[in-house]
C-alpha positions in Angstrom: -3.1 63.7 45.7 -4.4 65.3 48.8 -7.6 67.5 49.4 -7.0 71.1 48.7 -9.6 71.9 51.4 -9.2 71.4 55.2 -11.3 68.9 56.9 -13.6 71.7 58.1 -13.9 73.6 54.4 -14.7 70.3 53.1 -17.3 69.4 55.8 -19.0 72.8 55.2 -19.1 72.3 51.5 -20.6 68.8 51.8 -23.4 70.2 53.9 -24.6 72.7 51.4 -25.3 69.7 48.8 -28.8 69.6 48.4 -31.1 66.5 47.6 -34.1 68.4 46.1 -34.8 71.8 44.4 -31.0 71.6 42.9 -30.4 74.0 40.1 -30.7 71.4 37.3 -34.2 70.4 38.8 -35.1 74.0 38.6 -34.2 74.3 35.2 -35.7 71.2 34.1 -38.9 71.9 35.9 -39.2 75.6 34.6 -38.7 74.3 31.0 -41.3 71.6 31.3 -43.9 74.0 33.1 -43.3 76.4 30.2 -44.0 73.6 27.7 -47.4 72.8 29.5 -46.4 69.5 31.2 -47.8 69.5 34.8 -46.3 67.2 37.3 -45.4 66.5 41.0 -42.3 67.1 42.4 -40.1 64.9 44.5 -43.1 62.4 44.6 -42.8 60.4 47.6 -45.6 57.9 46.7 -43.1 56.1 44.2 -39.8 54.2 45.0 -36.8 56.4 44.6 -38.9 59.6 45.1 -38.6 60.9 41.4 -37.5 64.5 41.1 -40.6 64.9 38.6 -43.5 62.6 38.3 -45.9 63.2 35.4 -48.8 61.2 37.2 -51.3 61.4 34.5 -48.6 59.8 31.8 -46.8 57.6 34.5 -43.6 59.1 33.5 -40.9 59.4 36.5 -37.9 61.8 35.8 -34.7 61.9 37.6 -32.1 64.6 37.2 -28.7 62.9 38.3 -25.6 64.6 39.2 -22.6 63.0 37.2 -20.4 62.6 40.5 -23.2 61.6 42.9 -24.7 58.9 40.3 -21.6 57.6 38.9 -21.5 58.8 35.3 -18.7 56.9 33.6 -17.5 55.8 36.8 -15.0 53.3 35.4 -13.1 55.7 33.7 -13.7 58.9 35.9 -11.5 60.4 38.3 -12.0 59.3 41.7 -11.8 61.2 45.0 -8.4 60.6 46.6 -9.6 61.6 50.1 -11.5 58.9 51.9 -11.4 56.8 48.7 -13.0 53.6 50.2 -16.0 55.5 51.4 -16.6 57.4 48.2 -16.1 53.9 46.1 -18.7 52.2 48.2 -21.0 55.1 48.3 -21.3 56.0 44.4 -21.2 52.3 43.5 -24.4 51.9 45.9 -26.1 54.8 44.2 -25.5 53.6 40.8 -26.9 49.9 42.1 -29.8 52.0 43.9 -30.7 53.8 40.7 -31.1 50.3 38.8 -33.3 49.0 41.5 -35.6 52.0 41.4 -35.8 51.7 37.8 -36.9 48.1 37.9 -39.3 48.7 40.7 -40.8 51.6 38.6 -41.1 49.5 35.6 -42.9 46.9 37.5 -45.5 49.4 38.6 -46.0 50.5 34.8 -44.0 53.7 35.1 -41.6 55.1 32.3 -38.2 56.2 33.9 -36.4 58.9 32.2 -33.1 59.9 33.7 -30.9 62.9 32.8 -27.2 63.9 33.6 -26.7 67.2 34.7 -24.7 68.2 31.9 -27.2 67.2 29.5 -30.0 69.5 31.3 -27.5 72.4 31.4 -26.6 72.0 27.8 -29.6 70.5 26.2 -32.7 71.5 28.2 -35.0 71.7 25.0 -34.1 67.9 24.1 -34.8 66.9 27.7 -38.2 68.4 27.5 -38.8 66.5 24.3 -37.7 63.4 25.7 -40.2 63.6 28.6 -43.1 64.6 26.2 -42.2 61.7 24.0 -42.2 59.5 27.0 -45.7 61.0 27.8 -47.0 60.4 24.4 -46.2 56.9 24.6 -48.4 56.1 27.2 
């Protein structure tokens, strides 16, 4: 299946992809703030630069996009255009996520990762999960 967009259109779309302050991050941050959770955003002092870091409780939260972080990657529909590039990129993202989880655990941090769909559909459950992780410390 060929790409429905021209090369220029695809390039323009990909340029608009943000790495921080995404809609899912904003949704979860607002809900956490409303629940009284205070945090640092895009905390660069930690490996992986967590989207949300509750420094007091040592809880690192990542808001992962299903496409970029390879949710159900083995069974999902893969990009047909430039397939080799995307295969390598997404597999490396999956591996990097595991490495970051291990590094943070070694530093005594609890890592919580949410898929974009979970944040969109079950924001309250995500907030509860973060608060539970905070209370375990």
